[in-house]
C-alpha positions as CSV (number, residue, x, y, z in Angstrom):
1,M,4.7,-23.5,7.7
2,E,5.4,-27.1,8.6
3,E,2.9,-28.4,6.1
4,L,4.3,-26.2,3.4
5,G,7.9,-27.1,4.2
6,H,9.1,-23.5,4.1
7,P,8.5,-20.2,5.9
8,V,6.0,-17.6,4.8
9,F,6.6,-13.8,4.3
10,D,3.4,-11.8,4.1
11,C,4.0,-8.6,2.0
12,D,0.8,-6.9,3.2
13,N,0.0,-6.6,6.9
14,H,-1.4,-3.5,8.6
15,Y,-1.6,-1.9,11.9
16,Y,-4.5,0.2,13.2
17,E,-2.9,3.5,14.2
18,A,-2.6,4.4,17.9
19,L,-4.7,7.3,19.0
20,D,-1.7,9.6,19.0
21,A,0.0,8.2,15.9
22,F,-0.3,11.5,14.0
23,T,0.1,13.8,17.0
24,R,2.7,12.3,19.4
25,H,5.6,13.9,17.6
26,L,3.7,16.9,16.1
27,D,4.0,20.4,17.5
28,P,0.4,20.9,19.0
29,S,0.4,24.4,17.4
30,L,0.4,22.7,14.0
31,G,-2.6,20.6,14.7
32,P,-5.1,22.8,12.8
33,R,-3.0,22.5,9.7
34,C,-2.3,18.8,10.1
35,V,-4.3,16.3,12.2
36,Q,-6.4,16.7,15.4
37,W,-9.2,14.8,17.1
38,C,-12.7,16.1,17.5
39,E,-16.0,14.6,19.0
40,I,-19.3,14.8,17.1
41,D,-22.5,13.3,18.6
42,G,-20.4,11.1,20.9
43,R,-18.1,9.8,18.2
44,R,-14.4,10.7,17.7
45,Y,-13.1,11.7,14.3
46,H,-9.9,13.0,12.9
47,V,-9.9,16.6,11.7
48,V,-7.4,16.6,8.8
49,G,-6.3,20.0,7.5
50,G,-9.2,21.6,9.3
51,R,-11.8,19.3,7.8
52,V,-13.6,16.4,9.5
53,S,-12.6,13.1,7.9
54,R,-15.3,10.4,7.7
55,A,-13.4,8.2,5.3
56,V,-13.4,5.5,8.1
57,T,-16.4,5.1,10.3
58,N,-14.5,4.8,13.5
59,P,-10.8,6.0,13.3
60,T,-10.3,4.9,17.0
61,F,-10.8,1.3,15.7
62,D,-12.4,0.2,19.0
63,P,-14.6,-1.6,18.4
64,V,-13.6,-2.8,14.9
65,A,-14.8,-5.4,12.4
66,K,-13.0,-8.7,12.4
67,P,-10.2,-9.6,9.9
68,G,-11.6,-10.7,6.6
69,A,-15.2,-9.7,7.5
70,M,-16.0,-9.1,3.9
71,H,-14.2,-12.1,2.5
72,D,-17.3,-13.7,1.1
73,Y,-18.4,-10.4,-0.5
74,F,-15.1,-10.1,-2.4
75,R,-15.4,-13.8,-3.2
76,G,-18.5,-12.9,-5.2
77,N,-21.1,-12.6,-2.5
78,P,-22.5,-16.1,-3.0
79,D,-25.3,-15.6,-0.5
80,Q,-26.3,-12.2,-2.0
81,R,-26.1,-10.3,1.3
82,N,-26.2,-6.6,1.7
83,P,-22.6,-5.4,2.1
84,L,-23.4,-3.6,5.3
85,E,-24.4,-7.0,6.9
86,F,-20.8,-8.1,6.8
87,L,-19.7,-5.3,9.1
88,Q,-22.2,-5.8,11.9
89,D,-20.0,-8.2,14.0
90,R,-17.5,-6.0,15.8
91,E,-15.0,-6.7,18.6
92,P,-12.8,-4.8,20.9
93,I,-9.5,-3.9,19.3
94,R,-6.9,-6.7,19.6
95,A,-3.5,-6.0,21.2
96,S,-1.8,-7.4,18.0
97,Y,-3.2,-4.5,16.0
98,R,-1.2,-2.0,18.0
99,D,1.6,-3.8,19.9
100,R,4.5,-5.4,18.2
101,D,5.1,-8.2,20.7
102,A,1.5,-9.2,20.6
103,R,1.8,-9.1,16.8
104,L,4.7,-11.5,16.9
105,A,2.6,-13.9,19.0
106,A,-0.2,-13.6,16.4
107,M,2.2,-14.3,13.6
108,D,3.4,-17.4,15.4
109,E,-0.2,-18.6,15.6
110,Q,-0.8,-17.8,12.0
111,G,2.3,-19.5,10.7
112,L,4.1,-16.3,9.4
113,Q,7.8,-16.0,9.6
114,A,7.8,-12.3,8.7
115,C,5.6,-9.5,7.3
116,W,5.7,-6.0,5.8
117,L,3.6,-3.6,7.8
118,F,1.8,-0.6,6.4
119,P,-0.5,2.2,7.5
120,T,-4.3,2.2,7.5
121,L,-5.3,5.8,8.0
122,G,-1.8,6.8,6.9
123,M,-2.6,5.8,3.3
124,L,-5.5,8.3,3.2
125,Y,-4.3,11.6,4.6
126,E,-1.9,12.9,2.0
127,E,-4.8,13.6,-0.3
128,L,-6.8,15.4,2.4
129,L,-3.8,17.6,3.0
130,K,-2.7,18.1,-0.6
131,D,-3.5,21.8,-0.7
132,D,-0.9,22.5,2.0
133,P,2.2,20.5,0.9
134,E,4.2,21.7,3.9
135,A,1.5,20.3,6.2
136,V,1.8,17.0,4.3
137,C,5.5,16.8,5.1
138,L,5.0,18.0,8.7
139,T,2.3,15.4,9.3
140,F,4.2,12.4,7.9
141,R,7.5,13.4,9.5
142,A,5.7,13.1,12.8
143,F,3.9,10.0,11.7
144,N,7.1,8.2,10.7
145,R,8.6,9.0,14.1
146,W,5.6,7.2,15.7
147,V,6.0,4.2,13.3
148,E,9.7,3.9,14.2
149,E,9.0,4.2,17.9
150,D,6.0,1.8,18.2
151,W,6.9,-0.7,15.5
152,G,10.4,-0.3,14.3
153,F,11.6,-0.8,10.8
154,A,13.0,-4.3,11.4
155,Y,11.7,-5.5,14.7
156,R,13.2,-8.8,15.7
157,D,14.0,-9.2,12.0
158,R,10.4,-10.3,11.5
159,I,8.2,-7.2,11.4
160,F,9.2,-4.7,8.8
161,A,7.2,-1.5,9.1
162,A,7.6,1.0,6.2
163,P,8.0,4.8,6.6
164,Y,5.5,6.7,4.5
165,L,7.1,9.1,1.9
166,T,5.5,11.8,-0.1
167,L,7.0,13.7,-3.1
168,A,5.0,16.9,-2.2
169,D,8.5,18.3,-1.5
170,V,11.4,16.4,-3.1
171,G,14.0,17.9,-0.7
172,W,11.9,16.6,2.2
173,A,11.6,13.2,0.6
174,V,15.3,12.9,0.2
175,E,15.9,13.9,3.8
176,E,13.2,11.5,5.1
177,L,14.6,8.7,3.0
178,E,18.1,9.3,4.5
179,W,16.6,9.3,8.0
180,A,14.8,6.0,7.3
181,L,17.9,4.3,5.8
182,D,19.9,5.3,8.9
183,R,17.4,3.5,11.0
184,G,17.3,0.3,9.0
185,A,14.2,0.6,6.9
186,R,13.9,-2.2,4.3
187,T,11.1,-0.6,2.3
188,I,9.4,2.8,1.9
189,V,5.7,3.1,1.1
190,M,4.0,5.7,-1.1
191,R,0.6,6.1,-2.7
192,P,0.4,5.6,-6.5
193,A,-0.4,9.2,-7.3
194,A,1.0,12.4,-8.8
195,P,2.0,14.5,-5.8
196,T,0.7,18.0,-5.3
197,T,3.7,20.4,-4.7
198,A,3.9,24.1,-4.0
199,T,3.6,24.7,-7.7
200,G,0.7,22.3,-8.3
201,R,0.2,18.7,-9.2
202,C,3.3,17.2,-10.9
203,N,4.4,14.1,-12.7
204,P,6.6,12.4,-10.2
205,F,9.0,11.2,-13.0
206,E,9.9,14.7,-14.2
207,P,13.6,15.6,-13.8
208,A,12.8,17.8,-10.7
209,F,12.2,14.5,-8.8
210,D,15.4,12.8,-9.9
211,P,17.3,13.5,-6.7
212,F,14.8,11.3,-4.9
213,W,14.8,8.5,-7.4
214,A,18.6,8.7,-7.7
215,R,19.0,8.2,-3.9
216,V,16.5,5.2,-4.0
217,N,18.5,3.8,-6.9
218,E,21.8,4.2,-5.0
219,A,20.5,2.7,-1.7
220,G,18.7,-0.2,-3.4
221,I,15.7,0.0,-1.2
222,T,12.3,-1.3,-2.4
223,V,9.6,1.2,-3.1
224,V,6.2,-0.1,-2.2
225,L,3.2,1.4,-4.0
226,H,0.3,0.7,-1.7
227,A,-3.4,1.3,-2.4
228,G,-4.8,4.4,-0.7
229,D,-6.5,7.6,-1.5
230,S,-4.8,8.6,-4.8
231,G,-7.2,11.5,-5.4
232,G,-8.5,10.4,-8.8
233,S,-11.6,12.1,-10.1
234,S,-14.8,10.1,-10.8
235,N,-15.6,12.8,-13.4
236,G,-19.1,13.3,-12.1
237,Y,-20.2,9.6,-12.3
238,A,-19.8,9.2,-8.5
239,P,-18.9,11.4,-5.5
240,D,-15.2,12.1,-5.3
241,G,-13.2,11.2,-2.1
242,F,-12.2,8.0,-0.4
243,G,-14.8,6.2,1.7
244,A,-14.8,2.8,3.4
245,T,-18.3,3.0,4.7
246,F,-20.1,1.1,1.8
247,Q,-22.8,3.8,1.7
248,G,-25.3,3.1,-1.1
249,G,-25.5,-0.6,-0.3
250,W,-25.8,-2.6,-3.5
251,K,-25.3,0.1,-6.0
252,P,-22.2,-0.5,-8.2
253,S,-20.0,2.5,-8.9
254,I,-16.9,3.2,-11.0
255,K,-15.2,4.1,-7.7
256,M,-14.9,0.4,-7.1
257,F,-12.1,0.5,-9.7
258,A,-10.3,3.6,-8.5
259,I,-7.5,1.6,-7.0
260,E,-6.7,-0.3,-10.2
261,R,-7.0,2.9,-12.2
262,A,-4.5,4.7,-10.0
263,I,-1.8,2.1,-10.1
264,F,-2.3,1.6,-13.9
265,E,-1.7,5.3,-14.6
266,F,1.2,5.5,-12.2
267,L,3.0,2.5,-13.7
268,L,2.2,3.5,-17.3
269,S,3.6,7.0,-16.7
270,L,6.7,5.5,-15.0
271,M,7.3,3.4,-18.1
272,F,6.7,6.2,-20.6
273,D,9.2,8.4,-18.7
274,N,11.8,5.6,-18.9
275,L,12.4,5.7,-15.1
276,F,14.0,2.2,-15.1
277,V,16.4,3.2,-17.9
278,R,17.5,6.3,-16.0
279,F,17.7,4.4,-12.7
280,P,18.4,0.8,-13.4
281,N,18.6,-0.4,-9.8
282,L,15.0,0.5,-8.9
283,R,12.7,-2.2,-7.5
284,I,9.0,-1.4,-7.3
285,A,6.4,-3.6,-5.5
286,S,2.7,-2.9,-6.2
287,V,0.8,-4.0,-3.1
288,E,-3.0,-4.3,-2.7
289,N,-3.6,-2.6,-6.1
290,G,-4.9,-5.7,-7.9
291,A,-3.4,-7.2,-11.1
292,E,-6.1,-7.5,-13.8
293,F,-4.9,-4.3,-15.4
294,L,-1.7,-5.9,-16.5
295,P,-2.7,-7.1,-20.0
296,D,-4.0,-3.7,-20.9
297,L,-0.8,-2.1,-19.5
298,F,1.4,-4.4,-21.5
299,A,-0.6,-3.7,-24.7
300,K,-0.4,0.0,-24.3
301,M,3.4,-0.1,-23.6
302,R,4.0,-2.2,-26.7
303,S,1.7,0.0,-28.8
304,M,3.7,3.1,-27.8
305,A,7.0,1.3,-28.5
306,R,5.8,0.7,-32.1
307,K,4.5,4.2,-32.5
308,V,7.6,5.9,-31.1
309,P,10.4,3.7,-32.4
310,G,13.6,3.9,-30.3
311,W,12.0,5.4,-27.3
312,F,12.4,2.2,-25.3
313,P,15.8,0.5,-25.5
314,E,14.2,-2.9,-25.4
315,D,10.8,-4.5,-25.1
316,P,9.1,-2.4,-22.5
317,V,7.2,-5.4,-21.1
318,E,10.5,-7.2,-20.4
319,L,11.9,-4.1,-18.8
320,F,8.8,-3.8,-16.6
321,R,9.0,-7.4,-15.5
322,R,12.6,-6.9,-14.5
323,H,11.8,-4.1,-12.1
324,V,8.2,-4.6,-10.8
325,W,6.7,-7.2,-8.4
326,I,2.9,-7.6,-8.2
327,N,0.8,-8.4,-5.2
328,P,-2.6,-9.3,-6.6
329,F,-5.9,-9.0,-4.9
330,W,-6.4,-12.3,-3.2
331,E,-9.5,-12.9,-5.3
332,D,-7.6,-12.4,-8.6
333,D,-6.7,-15.4,-10.6
334,V,-3.1,-15.9,-9.5
335,N,-2.5,-18.5,-12.3
336,R,-3.1,-15.9,-14.9
337,I,-0.9,-13.3,-13.1
338,V,1.9,-15.8,-13.0
339,E,1.5,-16.2,-16.7
340,W,1.8,-12.5,-17.2
341,M,4.6,-11.7,-14.8
342,G,6.4,-15.0,-14.0
343,D,6.3,-16.7,-10.6
344,D,9.4,-14.8,-9.6
345,R,7.5,-11.5,-9.7
346,V,4.4,-12.3,-7.8
347,I,4.2,-11.8,-4.1
348,F,1.8,-12.9,-1.4
349,G,-0.1,-10.4,0.8
350,S,-3.1,-11.1,3.0
351,D,-4.1,-7.5,3.9
352,W,-4.5,-8.8,7.5
353,P,-6.4,-7.6,9.6
354,H,-8.4,-5.5,7.2
355,I,-12.0,-6.4,6.4
356,E,-11.4,-7.0,2.7
357,G,-8.5,-9.3,3.3
358,M,-8.2,-12.9,4.5
359,P,-9.6,-14.0,7.9
360,S,-6.2,-15.6,8.5
361,P,-3.2,-15.0,6.2
362,L,-2.5,-18.6,5.2
363,D,-6.1,-19.0,4.0
364,Y,-4.5,-17.8,0.7
365,V,-2.6,-21.0,0.2
366,V,-5.5,-22.7,-1.4
367,E,-5.4,-20.1,-4.2
368,L,-2.0,-21.5,-5.2
369,K,-3.0,-25.2,-5.3
370,E,-2.5,-25.5,-9.1
371,L,1.0,-24.1,-9.1
372,P,4.2,-26.3,-8.6
373,A,5.7,-26.3,-5.1
374,E,8.7,-24.3,-6.3
375,A,6.4,-21.5,-7.6
376,R,4.4,-21.5,-4.4
377,R,7.5,-21.1,-2.3
378,R,8.7,-18.2,-4.5
379,I,5.3,-16.4,-4.1
380,L,4.9,-17.1,-0.4
381,F,8.5,-16.4,0.7
382,D,11.4,-16.1,-1.6
383,N,10.3,-13.1,-3.7
384,V,9.4,-10.9,-0.8
385,S,12.6,-12.0,1.1
386,E,14.6,-10.8,-1.9
387,L,12.9,-7.4,-1.9
388,N,13.4,-7.0,1.8
389,V,17.2,-6.9,1.4
390,L,18.7,-3.6,0.3
391,R,20.6,-3.9,-3.0
392,P,23.0,-0.9,-3.1
């Protein structure tokens, strides 16, 4: 921070969930519908909705691969290594992954003033429970109590953990939002996906969901759309379901683009339903979903504006830019993204300590070397700081 001349606010940090993160505040009798532990061949796994989840090789995270272990792979794999080789070096879980005071000490060493903090496993389990929407709500009500208890929503005004919200039940979502607002939440986090409700999968921008969006609009809290298991089908070209095991080694798959497809469809649907016209105080931050989809998104919005004259009250791209902030993948070309969105709508996130992120958050600074100092400050600090303050 001293070299930069300004503080840094990382919009994408993660914890590794405590062993009882999903169960501490859950009635044990609900475990079979929600989340339980099991042991198979000496390994511990979560049983989610009665099915063993193998989305993550070791959900205890002890031992765990080091932060940024796959950095070179996502840089383009210059040494042409098998992806599994990157994950062989593991270490005991660090205190900073589960303890907020240890995390503050790590942030001091890394040069971070503040961070948004998001789930790891928590971004995966709504999809696994989708056939039981009540279980989704029970699970994440318990989970959010753990988040608030272990991390807090604004700890020391530096660590800002986000409660996870689902629209599987819009009444539940409004109640949970009120609970989070009462406890000082600065953001809420959701997966970019159409929720499955008691009546089936629904467009989250239909009028039935307006009570939730209206309360978000009134409160002025930022909605973070974070990558996770959005449940998209591979239409037979690859096995469905989320997996972080890199099974198959070198073989490319369309699943590698599932994250970008999910956010593209969510944001395009949001625009087609004129959500920002109906609720003009909404602020949306897309985190860890990439950004290379933006030109196609803009082209389709403008194409529809021409085909359905009068549907949008103004240029939909300008409307989008006013309400949406983008955290690109670190390997994306940030200069192009600034051209598409403006430097006041791009936010820095390191994905620390995940394997696909940066070994250390400020390793990202070199990616901004071609931008003016004022633009770098906006991306590294000012823009996230603005989103972190409620705007009723």
